[in-house]
N, C-alpha and C positions, 0 to 999 in steps of 0.2 A: 504494500500500500504506500501511496505517495503522501496523502494529506495528513496533516495533524487534525485532531478533533478534540472537542470539549463538550460536555453535556450540561444542560441546565434543567435542574429539577426544582420542584416547588414544595413548600410546606403544606400546600393544599391546592385545590382547584381554583382557577380564576385569580391567581396571584400575579398574572402578567407574563407568564413564560413565553407565550406566542409573540407578544409585542416586543419583549426584550430580544428574542431571537431575530425578529424581523428588523428591529433597529440596528442590532449588531451586524446583521447581514448587509444592510445598506452601508453602514459605517466602514466595515472592512472592505467592501467592494469599492467604495470611494478611495480607500487607501491603496487600491491596486491589486488586491487579492482576489483569487477565484474562489468564491464561497459556495458551499452547498448546504442547504437546510435539510434536516432529517428528523423525522419523528417515527420511532419504531411502531408505535400503536396509537391510534387516535380513535375517539368515539365521537362521532358527529354525523348529523344528517345534512350538514352544509358541505357539499362536495364540489369539486371542480374537475372538468375534463382536462386531461393532460395532453401535452404535445405528442406523446407516444401512444395515445389512444386508450388510456385507462381512466381511473378516477382516484383522487386523493382528497384529503381534508382541505377545506378552503383556506385554513390558516397556513398550511404549507404552500399553497399556491401564492398567497400573499408574500410569504418569505422568499419564494423563488423570484417573485417580481422584485423584491427588495434587493436580491442578489443579482438581478439583471441577467437571469438565465432561464431557459425554457423549463417548464414543469415536466416532471417525470414520475412515473409510478413508484420509482425507487425512493422518492422523498418521503413517502408514507406507505410502507409496504403492507401494514395491517390497518385496515379501516373498519371499524364496527359502526353499523348504522342501525340504531335502535328501532325495532318494530313493535315492541311491547314492553311491559314493565320488567320482564325477565329474560327477553331474548332479543338477538340482533342479527342482521344480515352481516356476513363476514366477507370482506373484500380483501384479497391477497394479491399484492403487486398489480393492483388496478382492476382485478377481475373478481366477480362474485363467485365464491366457492360453495355457498350454502347458507343456511340459517342455523343458529345455535343458541340454546339457552345458556345462562351464565355457568351452570355446572358443567355442561358439555364443553363449553369453550375452554375451561381450565385444562381439560384433557388434551385439547388440541395444541396447547402452547409449545411443547417440545418441537413439534414439526414446524410451527410458525416461526420459532427462533431461527430455524435454518433459512427461511425466506428473508427474515429481518437482517441477518448477518450477510446474506448474499447481496441484498440491496445496499447495505452500508458499504460493502466492498466496491460495488459499482460506482457509488458516489465518490468514495475516497480515491479511486483511481483517476478521477477527473476533476480534482479540486486542490487548492492549497490548504483549505481548512474546512472541516465539516462541523456545523453547529447543530448539536443534537438536542432536541426538546423532549423532556419526559412527559408523563401523563398523570394527572391527578396529584396525589401526595406521595412523597418519598417515604413517609412514615406509615404507610398502610402495610404493616408487617403481616397482617392476616392474608395478604395476597402475594407475599414474597416468594413462596414456593412456585417455581415455574415462571416467574415474572419475566416479561420481555420488554416492559415499557420503561422501567426505572432502574433500580439497582441491579436487577437481573441482567439487563443489557449492558450497563456500565461495567459489571464484573466480566461479562463475556468478552467485551471489547477492550477491557482494561483502560477505561477512560477516566480522566479527572472530572469531578462534578462540581458545579457551582450551585449552591442552594439559594433559592429566592424566597424571601418572606414578604408578606403584604402588611404594611403597617396601617393601612386604611381600615382594615377590619378589626384591628385591636389585637393585643396579645402577641405581638411579633417576637418579642424576646423569648417568651415561653414556647412559641411554635418552633423557632430555630433551635434553641437549646434542647427542647423536648424531642426534636427529631434525632439529635445526636444520642439522646438517652435511650431511645427505643431501637435504634438500628443495631444490627449485628456489627461487631467490631470490624470485620472485614469490609463491610459496606461503608461504615462511617469513615474508614481510612481513605476511601476514594474521594471524599469531599475535601476539596482544596481551598475553597473560599465560599463566601456568602455575600449576598447583596440584599438590601432592603428597598422595596419598591413602593410607589404611590404615596410618598411622603408629602405632607402639607404643613407649611409653617416654616419656622426658623430652624435650619439644619443644626445650628449650635446646640439646640435644646435636646438633640438626640445623640450628640457626640459620645456622651458617657454610655448610652445604650449600645452603640456600635462597639465600643471598647469592651463592655461587659460581655457581649455575645462572643467576641473574639477570645476573651480570656477563658470563658466557660467551655468553649468548643475546641479551641486550638486552631480554628479556621481563620484565614485571612479575610479582612473586611475589604471588599472590592468596590463598594460604592453605596451611597444613599441617594436613591433616584426620586426626585420630586414627581408628583402626579403630572402626567402629560395630558393636558386638556384636549389637545387636538386628536387624541386617540379615537374620539367619537366620529371622526371623519374617515376612519378606516373601516373595512368590513368587519362586522361582528362575527365571532366564532361560535358563540353559544346563543341559542334562542332565548335562554333565560335573561340574557342581557339586552334583548331587543328594546331599543329606546323608541318611544313615540316623541315626535317633535310637536308639542302642543302650542299652537299659535291661536288658540281659541279667543284670546283677548284682543287679537289684532282685527278681528271682524272681517267678514266678507270673503275670506279665502276659501277656494274649493277644498272640500274635505275628502281625502282618499283614505279608505278604511281597509286594512288587511286583516283577515281572520286568522289569528295565530292559534290554530288548533294544536292538540298535544304533540303531534309528530310532524310539525311543519318542517319543510326541507328547503334548501337553497334560498333561504331568506335574505342572504346578502344581496340578492338582486334588487332589493328595494333601497339599498344604501344611496344610490344617486338621488332618489326622491327625497330622502332625509335631508339632503343638502339644499334642496330647492326652497327658496324663501317665499315663493308665491303660492304655496299650498300648505294645507295642514294635513300631516300624515299621522294616522293612528293605527297601532297594532292592538287588536282586541283579544283578550283572553276569554276562554269559555266562562260564561256567567255574566259577561258584560254585554248589554244590549247594543245593537247596531244603531248609531245615531240616525234620527229621521232626516237630517239635513245632509247626509252623505251624497257627494257627487257621483262616486263610483265605489263599488265594493269589490275587492280582489280576493279570490280564493286561490291561495298559493299552492306550491307543491307540497306533497305529503309522502312520507316513507311508508305509510300504511293507509292507503286511500279509503278502504271500506271502514276501517276503524275510526278514522278521522271524520268520515261522513256521518257515522253514528254519533260521534261527539258533537258535531255541528248540529245535528237534529235534537240531541238531548238538551242542548243549551238554548234551543228555540231560535237559532239563527235562520233556519229554513223559513220560519214564519216571518221574521224580519226581512229576509230577502224577497219574499213574495210581496210584502207591503212596499218595499223599496221599488220594485219593478212597477207596481200599480201606480206609484207616484211619478213614473217616468224616469226613474234612476237607471244607472248603467251597472253592469256586472262583467268582470273579466275573470276567467279561470285560467290558471297556468298549470300545465302538467297534471298532477293529481287533482287540482282544482277544476281543470277542464273536464276530467273524467267524471267528477261529481255532478257537474251541470247537466249531464246527459240523462237518458231514460233508464239505463241499466248498466251496472258494472258486474261483470262475471269473472270469477277467479276459479276456473275449473280444476286447476292443479294445486290450489292452496299456496300460491306464490307469496302472499302477504298475510296469510292466516288460514283459518279453516276454509276448505273449498266450498264454493257456493256462488249464489247470485243474489244481488240486492237491487232494489229500485234506486235510481239516482234522484236528483232534485227536479228533473223534468223541465229544466229551463232551456235546454237545447235538444233538438231532435237528432240525437246521436246515441250510440251504445258502445261500450268498451269491453273488450276481452283482454284480461291480463295474460300476456304470453311469456314464454321463457326468454326470448331474445331481448337484450337490453341495448338501446340506442345510446351510443356515446360518441358524439362528434360535434365539432364546431360547424356552424352554418351561417349563411348570409342570403339575402334576397330582398324582397319588397313587401311592405305592408299591403293590406287588402285595398288601399286606395290607389295602388299602382305607382305612386310617385315617391313614397317614403322608403328609403333604404333601411335595412336593419342588419345587425350581426348579433349572434348569440350562440347558444349551444343546446344540444339535446342530451338528456340523461333520464331515460324512462324505460319502463316496460309497458306493453299494452298497445293494442290496435283499436282505433276508434273510427267507426263508420256511421253513416246515417244521412238523412236528407239534408240537414243543414250544412254538411261538408261541401255542398255544391257552391256555398259561399265561403271559401277558405279565408282564414284570418291572415295567413302568410303564404307567400309563394317563394320557394327556394330558387337559387340561381340555376340549379340543375333541372328545373321544371316541375319538381314535386311541389305539392301544396301541403299545408298544415293547418289544422284547426277548423273552426266553424263560427259563423255569425248567424244569429236568428234573423227572421224576416224583418223585425223592427229595427235591427242594427244596434240595439242596446245591450244585447247579451252576446258575448264572444268568448272563445277559448282557444288555446293552442298548447303545444308541447314545449315550445322553445323557451328556455330560461335566458336571463341576462339582457333582455331587450332594453331595459331602462338605462343600461350603461352606454348605449348608443346615443350620442348627443343629438343627432338629427331626429331620430325616432322619438326620443323623450320630448324634445322641443315641440314636435308636431302633435304628439299625443296630449301634452299639457294644454296646447292651444284648443283642442277639442273640448277641454274642460273649462275653458275660459281663463286659463292661467298662462303666465309668461315665464319661460325658463330663465333662471338667473345663474345657472351653471353652464358656462359655455364649453368647458372641456373637462369632463369628469376624470379622465385618465390623468390629466395634468394636475388636478386637485390631489389625487392619490399620490402621485410622484412627489409633489411638493411636501406632502405630509410625511412621507417616508424620509425625505431629506431632512425635514425638521426633527423627526424622531432620532435620526442618526446623530445630528448635531447635539440634541438633548443628552444622549448617552455619552457622547464624547466629552461633554462637560462634567458629567456626574459619575461616570464609571472609570475605573482604572483599566482601560482597554489594553494598554501595553502589557499590564500584568496578566490579564486574561490570555493574551497571545502567548506569553511566556509559559503559562500553566498548560496550555494545549500541548498534546503530545501525539505521536503516531501510535495507532492502536496495535496491540498484539492480540489477535482474536484467540479466544479460548477454544482449544480443540474439543474439550468435553462439552462445550455449549453447542457444538454442531451435532 
């Protein structure tokens, strides 16, 4: 192997691991290094289509962008996409290999470690440094046996670890020192340093805290990172963190409502809309009624379409949708949301749960059969108006047919069509994700709602934010020391 590598683990979930790795990837890239991001195992329904034709977690796609290199399935070799409270779809090196409940997944880990180490080797052979992101908490010793995501991988690859604590949630001294206390000695020995993230206030007030953590753990203090406010301008990794941008006090703005059902997927596609100043964007959780003054209601993608359709109906959103349409409102379904709008959804082979057939919302004259083949590709073409170009990506199973498809929502450059529009023109659906990242399409679509786009170049906004994040970390982290700590891996033979 050529590259050096270093791993970033957290005292818990949502401590900022993904953001730290993205910022470091951009900072080191700007220093002239060839950087590769890597996450052995991720759990997310927010996925991206890769340049080599698979799928990975969206956070790793952002990190690849920060490193200014194409996405690859090797950047996230194991992706778990939750379909129920106890089970997930398992994606290995970009391809679905099946579904597994939590207990069955534990038994799969020895074989998955082989794929993880293989992907790590691929990246290390084509980089100067690999930035490895752990998952969840390093202190979950109940999951240590067979672990491929945190210390199990660090031990297998013999990598130094930097532990990240989040001061914003409180108890950061106890969480960092406590992690050292519960880890096996061999695992704790791999931790070379720590950093404290999301600090607010005067750094001098926590200087003694940093010194105390270092004294109690023997780890080097690598930085106290202030809260990065502009992080909200980057794609969210976790649906739990989906922010609504409430401009209700500004009055008169068109209201776009996204139904955030339990297994919402690919929700980062609404990030460009969050930045638009001329609209009010709301994500609704089950139990929250759909506002009567909504301009348009969006049914987003879902990892378990039939289950989320049931959740939608249980919360009464189907009744709200019918009333919205009677008032002349508009509805857009994307991927799983498009399937829900139809007459029937059939899952004959139990792809997403028990085999069977359920009635849809009946708002489009289409029907869907969930098939085994999964579409994973980037696409481009024209909106149904014939004049507006778009670019996006497909990531779905299912074949949708019916009378309303005679009015397709999109036409691809290769002549294929996608989606359907009802006779009134107010209800539409399609399979393509990522449409709102296209500046021209977003501008035209907002105009149909009576809104003016205020974001001329969304990609430029993301790039500028990544540059600002890199500069932020350059100021507050000892990046030179992090580079010194990184070392070339010696893969453990027993781990294979």
